[in-house]
Every structure is written in structure tokens, then in C-alpha cells.
GUDREN-911233 format. One record per residue (C-alpha): x, y, z; residue in three letters. Coordinates in steps of 0.1 Angstrom, whole numbers, padded with zeros to 4 digits, always signed. Layout:
<kefis>
XYZALA
...
</kefis>
This chain:
<kefis>
-1787+0045+0395MET
-1791+0069+0370GLN
-1816+0091+0388LEU
-1794+0093+0420ARG
-1763+0103+0393GLN
-1784+0128+0380ASP
-1794+0141+0414ALA
-1760+0141+0424GLN
-1748+0162+0394LYS
-1771+0186+0403ILE
-1766+0195+0436TRP
-1724+0195+0427GLN
-1728+0216+0401GLN
-1754+0242+0420ALA
-1729+0249+0448ILE
-1701+0256+0425CYS
-1720+0277+0410ALA
-1729+0300+0441VAL
-1693+0298+0455GLN
-1686+0329+0470PRO
-1653+0339+0462GLU
-1666+0354+0427ALA
-1692+0372+0446ALA
-1669+0391+0470VAL
-1649+0402+0440ARG
-1679+0413+0420ARG
-1690+0437+0452ALA
-1654+0449+0453LEU
-1652+0458+0417GLN
-1648+0497+0415GLY
-1648+0499+0452ALA
-1619+0527+0467VAL
-1601+0518+0501PHE
-1576+0535+0520SER
-1541+0516+0528ASP
-1554+0508+0562ARG
-1582+0483+0560VAL
-1591+0461+0584HIS
-1611+0426+0578LEU
-1637+0411+0597VAL
-1653+0383+0584ALA
-1679+0360+0600ILE
-1701+0331+0596GLY
-1699+0297+0576LYS
-1685+0311+0544ALA
-1662+0335+0562ALA
-1629+0317+0549TRP
-1634+0319+0514SER
-1647+0351+0517MET
-1617+0364+0532ALA
-1592+0351+0510SER
-1611+0365+0478ALA
-1609+0400+0493ALA
-1572+0395+0505CYS
-1566+0386+0469GLU
-1580+0411+0455THR
-1571+0438+0478LEU
-1536+0424+0486ALA
-1513+0450+0507GLU
-1542+0472+0516LYS
-1556+0448+0541ILE
-1533+0454+0576THR
-1547+0426+0597ASP
-1582+0413+0605GLY
-1602+0382+0623VAL
-1618+0354+0608VAL
-1648+0337+0623ILE
-1664+0301+0606THR
-1678+0271+0618LYS
-1656+0243+0628TYR
-1642+0218+0595GLY
-1645+0255+0577HIS
-1612+0269+0576SER
-1588+0256+0548ARG
-1556+0270+0567GLY
-1540+0304+0569PRO
-1549+0339+0549ILE
-1524+0363+0548ALA
-1520+0382+0579ASN
-1553+0373+0591LEU
-1563+0359+0627ARG
-1586+0325+0619ILE
-1610+0312+0644PHE
-1632+0283+0644GLU
-1662+0280+0668ALA
-1698+0267+0672GLY
-1728+0267+0652HIS
-1759+0261+0655PRO
-1750+0274+0694VAL
-1724+0297+0704PRO
-1693+0283+0722ASP
-1666+0297+0744GLU
-1645+0302+0711ASN
-1672+0320+0695SER
-1671+0345+0723TYR
-1632+0346+0723ALA
-1633+0353+0686ALA
-1658+0378+0690THR
-1636+0394+0718ARG
-1605+0395+0695ALA
-1629+0417+0665VAL
-1641+0442+0694ILE
-1605+0447+0702GLU
-1594+0452+0670LEU
-1618+0478+0658VAL
-1621+0497+0694LYS
-1591+0519+0688PRO
-1600+0525+0651LEU
-1606+0565+0642ASP
-1620+0580+0610GLU
-1590+0573+0588THR
-1597+0535+0590ASP
-1618+0512+0571GLU
-1632+0482+0581VAL
-1640+0454+0554LEU
-1667+0436+0572PHE
-1679+0400+0554LEU
-1708+0383+0562VAL
-1725+0350+0560SER
-1750+0328+0569GLY
-1740+0314+0607GLY
-1726+0347+0615GLY
-1753+0349+0645SER
-1739+0318+0665ALA
-1705+0324+0655LEU
-1702+0362+0661PHE
-1715+0369+0697GLU
-1708+0389+0726CYS
-1735+0383+0752PRO
-1750+0407+0774LEU
-1764+0378+0797ILE
-1740+0348+0811SER
-1726+0326+0784GLU
-1745+0298+0794ALA
-1779+0313+0794GLU
-1773+0325+0759MET
-1763+0287+0748ALA
-1799+0285+0764ASP
-1818+0304+0750VAL
-1803+0295+0717THR
-1814+0260+0719LYS
-1848+0267+0730GLN
-1855+0287+0706LEU
-1840+0260+0676LEU
-1863+0234+0698ALA
-1894+0252+0693CYS
-1892+0259+0657GLY
-1889+0297+0654ALA
-1880+0306+0622ASP
-1846+0324+0615ILE
-1858+0359+0617VAL
-1878+0351+0652GLU
-1842+0339+0662MET
-1825+0370+0652ASN
-1849+0391+0668THR
-1841+0378+0703ILE
-1804+0376+0698ARG
-1802+0406+0685LYS
-1813+0422+0718ARG
-1791+0396+0744LEU
-1756+0407+0725SER
-1733+0438+0721CYS
-1723+0435+0686VAL
-1756+0422+0670LYS
-1785+0444+0656GLY
-1763+0473+0640GLY
-1745+0477+0671LYS
-1707+0461+0665PHE
-1711+0493+0637ALA
-1716+0516+0664GLU
-1682+0497+0679LEU
-1660+0504+0650ALA
-1675+0542+0646SER
-1661+0566+0636PRO
-1643+0540+0610ALA
-1665+0533+0583LYS
-1674+0502+0576VAL
-1679+0484+0539PHE
-1701+0454+0542ALA
-1702+0421+0518ILE
-1732+0403+0527VAL
-1738+0367+0515LEU
-1777+0362+0520SER
-1785+0331+0536ASP
-1826+0345+0543ILE
-1856+0347+0523LEU
-1860+0385+0506GLY
-1821+0391+0519ASP
-1833+0410+0553PRO
-1800+0430+0558LEU
-1806+0435+0595ASP
-1817+0397+0596MET
-1788+0383+0582ILE
-1764+0371+0610ALA
-1786+0392+0632SER
-1776+0424+0614GLY
-1746+0438+0631PRO
-1737+0464+0607ALA
-1774+0473+0596TYR
-1798+0492+0612PRO
-1826+0473+0631ASP
-1864+0470+0618SER
-1878+0451+0645SER
-1886+0461+0679THR
-1888+0457+0715CYS
-1923+0443+0711GLU
-1920+0422+0685ASP
-1895+0404+0709ALA
-1919+0402+0737MET
-1944+0387+0713GLN
-1918+0358+0704ILE
-1910+0353+0743VAL
-1950+0347+0746ARG
-1957+0328+0713LYS
-1933+0300+0724TYR
-1933+0303+0759GLY
-1896+0309+0763LEU
-1876+0306+0795ARG
-1858+0339+0800LEU
-1840+0351+0834SER
-1848+0387+0845ALA
-1818+0403+0832LYS
-1827+0387+0797ALA
-1861+0401+0800LEU
-1844+0435+0807GLU
-1823+0433+0776CYS
-1850+0429+0755LEU
-1867+0464+0768THR
-1836+0478+0756GLN
-1841+0491+0717GLU
-1815+0488+0689THR
-1800+0510+0666PRO
-1825+0523+0645LYS
-1802+0544+0618THR
-1762+0539+0612LEU
-1743+0569+0593SER
-1709+0546+0589ASN
-1717+0515+0567VAL
-1718+0508+0532GLU
-1736+0476+0522THR
-1733+0452+0493HIS
-1754+0421+0496VAL
-1744+0396+0468THR
-1749+0357+0464GLY
-1785+0343+0474SER
-1809+0312+0467VAL
-1821+0320+0436ARG
-1785+0321+0422GLU
-1783+0283+0438LEU
-1821+0277+0420CYS
-1811+0289+0385ALA
-1778+0267+0388ALA
-1792+0236+0395ALA
-1822+0245+0369GLN
-1792+0249+0343LYS
-1778+0218+0354GLU
-1813+0197+0353ALA
-1821+0214+0321GLU
-1786+0203+0305ALA
-1795+0166+0316LEU
-1828+0166+0299GLY
-1855+0178+0324TYR
-1878+0200+0321THR
-1879+0222+0346CYS
-1903+0241+0367GLN
-1893+0267+0394LEU
-1924+0263+0421LEU
-1907+0289+0448THR
-1874+0306+0456ASP
-1894+0314+0495CYS
-1899+0281+0506LEU
-1905+0283+0543CYS
-1923+0258+0563CYS
-1922+0227+0588GLN
-1896+0205+0568ALA
-1920+0174+0567ARG
-1949+0194+0550GLU
-1922+0206+0526ALA
-1917+0168+0519GLY
-1954+0157+0519SER
-1962+0188+0496PHE
-1932+0179+0472LEU
-1941+0140+0470ALA
-1977+0151+0462SER
-1963+0174+0430ILE
-1945+0139+0419ALA
-1975+0118+0420LYS
-1995+0144+0401THR
-1970+0140+0373HIS
-1965+0107+0379ALA
-1983+0099+0345GLY
-1954+0120+0324THR
-1936+0106+0295GLU
-1909+0131+0295LYS
-1885+0135+0323SER
-1893+0169+0347LEU
-1877+0186+0375ALA
-1897+0207+0403PHE
-1876+0234+0422LEU
-1883+0250+0456ALA
-1854+0270+0475GLY
-1857+0287+0509GLY
-1857+0275+0545GLU
-1877+0250+0560THR
-1877+0250+0602VAL
-1878+0212+0622VAL
-1902+0217+0654LYS
-1883+0193+0677LEU
-1905+0163+0686THR
-1878+0134+0697GLY
-1844+0128+0707ASN
-1828+0114+0674GLY
-1802+0131+0647LEU
-1810+0149+0616GLY
-1816+0180+0602GLY
-1841+0199+0581ARG
-1831+0186+0547ASN
-1829+0155+0556GLN
-1864+0155+0572GLU
-1878+0169+0536ILE
-1861+0139+0521ALA
-1879+0113+0545LEU
-1915+0129+0546ALA
-1914+0124+0509ALA
-1904+0087+0508ALA
-1943+0076+0514PRO
-1958+0094+0490GLY
-1933+0089+0463ILE
-1931+0052+0470SER
-1936+0026+0442GLY
-1934+0055+0414LEU
-1917+0051+0383ARG
-1882+0068+0383GLU
-1890+0096+0412THR
-1869+0114+0438ALA
-1872+0140+0462VAL
-1841+0154+0475PHE
-1828+0184+0492SER
-1791+0201+0505PHE
-1785+0230+0524GLY
-1756+0250+0501SER
-1733+0253+0530ASP
-1728+0214+0531GLY
-1742+0204+0568THR
-1777+0203+0576ASP
-1784+0206+0613GLY
-1761+0188+0639PRO
-1749+0163+0612THR
-1721+0163+0587ASP
-1745+0154+0556ALA
-1758+0184+0537ALA
-1790+0171+0534GLY
-1815+0142+0518GLY
-1826+0118+0494TYR
-1854+0094+0488ALA
-1866+0075+0457ASP
-1894+0053+0449GLN
-1878+0023+0467ASP
-1868+0040+0498THR
-1895+0033+0519GLU
-1897-0002+0510LYS
-1858-0007+0522LYS
-1867+0010+0551LEU
-1900-0012+0561ARG
-1873-0043+0551ALA
-1852-0033+0579LEU
-1883-0027+0605GLY
-1882+0008+0599ILE
-1910+0028+0600SER
-1911+0066+0586VAL
-1937+0080+0608PRO
-1916+0070+0638ASP
-1882+0081+0626VAL
-1899+0115+0617LEU
-1915+0116+0653GLN
-1881+0108+0669ASP
-1866+0138+0644ASN
-1839+0107+0636ASP
-1837+0109+0597ALA
-1799+0108+0596TYR
-1798+0075+0614HIS
-1829+0060+0589ALA
-1813+0074+0554LEU
-1778+0062+0562GLY
-1789+0025+0563LYS
-1804+0031+0527VAL
-1777+0051+0513ASP
-1799+0081+0514GLY
-1777+0111+0527LEU
-1757+0138+0507ILE
-1726+0141+0518MET
-1706+0169+0503THR
-1684+0185+0531GLY
-1678+0220+0540PRO
-1686+0238+0506THR
-1675+0274+0515GLY
-1707+0290+0510THR
-1743+0295+0527ASN
-1773+0306+0506VAL
-1802+0287+0519ASN
-1813+0250+0509ASP
-1823+0237+0478LEU
-1854+0210+0473ALA
-1860+0193+0441MET
-1886+0166+0425VAL
-1869+0143+0395LEU
-1893+0124+0373ILE
-1869+0108+0349ARG
-1883+0090+0314ARG
</kefis>
């Protein structure tokens, strides 16, 4: 029970430490704006970022549009229009909200400024496709199912959209765009976060075609034609500031774990592999240190991927925890947990998963096989039967995921 309580304190404090409001205020310090600022906020943290910006700039913000995931809005903000839309697959609300943004920025001139607030999830939420909406949804589902990483996904989506890959900045021109980016991609590649709507694109048409061939993507002739159209490589009307990242999430978790008496080691803040492989690896770390007589914590920040092999329900963080369960089974006071900083893991209401030395035993007693569950990608239902789901609700931020091994003595 104490081990689970320690884990809960760590993930709660880590999420609190990376809330976007302070990050936005930091980015706005010293910035000089005119009296005609138009706000556009996209992503899972859009509401929180927009709220902080309005508090900071007050009446300078004349109007704006906020696009966030369902359940992530916390109510009205000043004179902004707030939309909730589909994620990870765009839907009609995504398209309607994006059209509202385009209508907002198209009439602007060189005396106007656009405050553009970007956070993870923007790729699905901010979308105006160059192909049919049905095919756009289908392509997104194909990319999610084949195990493509976020950079590969965005390389394709940029070319199928009229707002991604620097194209939004072109639409807003000649207005100046001041972009504040909350990073949810390892290494903070500005052209990939939310598919880089206001940043020059470093990927090429050949990169996109290699991804099509690699995963055998099924695309229409129109979509294939879009992939041959190059994206903007220079933009003269944009100033960009990155604030917030998985490094801050790791640092906050480490601080809380140390306060609880754990000796900590950061394994990586660039975790990038199959989720179940990450879980197995973290279990191996736990087994190596099973003989310790002091409390230890090992941290791994980043973003794993899930290759769909079944029809179950779950997310990458739940798969990490469940995949670790057999490896830590029977060890003394040992747990592996993983969570998404945004509070939602895959298409579920859980932020992630938790497994300890008793998890596999409890599942076996219920007639549940961990390998079978992983094959069916059904970690959500399995972990739910043994109190292994991490439930935070929408957090208002999004700076990747954090997985941890806890060994309590």
C-alpha cells in the first residue's frame, strides 16, 4: 500500500510542476505587443495556455480561437471562441474549429499580431485537409495502427493539410506570428510539434514517400499527389519560443521521489521504442537491483509506440506497466508505473498503468494471461481488474510520458 501511495505522490507532483500557465507567462515576459493581438491556441493544453495569456496581456487580445480535446475545456475565457474536437483522429469539430481560425487570420494585415499557442495533440485538433475528411481520418488511423512514431506521422500529415508544415504562418502573413510551443516530442523539433503549423519544415517529399513504402500505407491518387508538393522551408513572419518539456517532468518526479527517500537515477529522457519492450526493460532494471537495501527509483521519460495486434482497449503507458508485471512478479516491494502527462493514455480515460510484485499473480488468479492481453492490446481492462489504472483526469498540460521503477526498502 505504501508503494502505491509513493507512486501516486510522485505522478501527482510531477504533473503539477509542468502546468503550462507558468510556462506561458515566462515566455511572454519582456515581449512587446501591439493593441491588436489575435490569439490562436491548439492542443491538449490549449485552454490553460490561452487562459494564462489572457490574464497576462488582458485587453491587448482582441479576439481568438481555442481548439482542445473533448473534456479539456474548463469554461469560457474572455472573448475567445472555444472548440472541443477529436483526438487522436480529427473529426468534424476539428475541421470546423480550424476553419474558424483561417477566417480569423486571413483578413489580417502587417499591423496585426497573432499569438499562437501550441501544445501536443494539435496535429489532430488543428486540421484542414487537402483530401477528403474521410480519407484524412483513415490515414490517421493507419499511421496509429502501424506503429509509426510521431515524427513519421507528422511528416505525412503536413503534406495532406493546408495548415501544417508552416502553411498556417503563410495564411496569417503579413501579420506577425509570436508562437509559444509546449513541447511533446523528444528533442523539441519545432517543425514536428503539432506538425509545425508556424515553423519551416525540415522533412522532404522523399521522406514522406519512404514512410508510405515502409508501412504500406493505402493512399488515394489525390493523397499521393499531395505528398509530392513541397512544404515551406523559410518563414519571415514568425518568432518562436519553446517552453516546457519532458525534462521538466522528469526533474519534478525525481525531486518528489527524493523527498520520499528514494535514491534516483535518470535512465533517459528520450525513451522511444515499443511500449511492451520498454516495460520488459524496466522490469529487468528492477531485477538487477532486487537485492538492494535502500529505496531506489529509476526514471525514463519520452514516448513509446504501440503496434496494434488486437482489438482491445489500452494505451502505451498501460502496456508498459502490464508488460513489466511478469518480470517483477514476486520481487520485494517493487513497482513499475507509467503515465501520460496530459492525463489520457490512448483512447481511454486513464493516464497510464501501475504494476507491482503482485499484479501478475492477481491476474493469473482471475484466469488472465499477460501475454494474451498484450497480444490483444487490452491492457485497460486487465489493469482495471487489479487496481492498476492511473486516473488523473485531463491535466491541462502535455509534455510526453514518464515511466518509473520504484524499489522500496
